[in-house]
N, C-alpha and C positions, 0 to 999 in steps of 0.2 A: 813626147808631149804628154802632159798630165791628162787624166781621164776627164776632167772638167775644168772650166775656167769661167770667170765673170767678164762680161764685156759691156761697155756702155757707149751710147751714141747720143749726140745732141739731138733732142727731139725735133727741132725745126728742120734739121737736115734730113732726117728720116721721113718726115711728112712731105718735104719737097720732092724726094725721090719717089715716094709712093704716088704723089699727085702726077708725076710725069709718066707713070705707067699707062699703057693702053689696055692691058688685060687685067684680070682679077687675081692673078697668081704671080708671086715673085720668088725667086730662089736667091738665097744669101749664102755665100761661101766665106767662111771665117777659119783661118788657120790657127791663130792664137789671139790673145787679148791685146797684142800690140801691133799686129799686122793689118794692112788695109783689108777691108771686106769688099767683095765683089757682089753687086746686086744686078740680077738679070730679070727681064720681063719674059715670062713664059710664052707670051703671044707675039713678041717682037724680038727676033734674034739679033737685031742691030743695036738694041738697047743694052748698055752696060754702064753702070755707075760704080764709082769707087768711093767708099766712105772710110775715113780714119776713125778708129775708136777713141774714146776719151779715157784717160787714165782714171781708174777708180781707186779710192782709198780702201784699205782693208777694213772690214767691219769691226767696230769696237765692241768689246765685251761690256754691254750696258749694265750687267749685274754688279760690276765693280765701281760704277759711278756713284758718287755721294749725292744724296738728295737733299 
C-alpha cells in the first residue's frame, strides 16, 4: 500500500453519520481510496456505519493552463 492517498466522501453522508453519533469521538478505518470506510462511535460499541468513498480526479497542474 502506498504511504499516502487521497480519499473523498459526499459531505451530506458524512454529516448524516456524525449526526447519528451519541458521543463526541468517532474512529474511521480506511484501507485505501477505493475500499469502504468503517465509522465507529467511541461511546456506542453497537454503532457501525459504512461509507463508500468517491472517486477523486488527479489534481491538474494549473501552471500549464492558459489564461
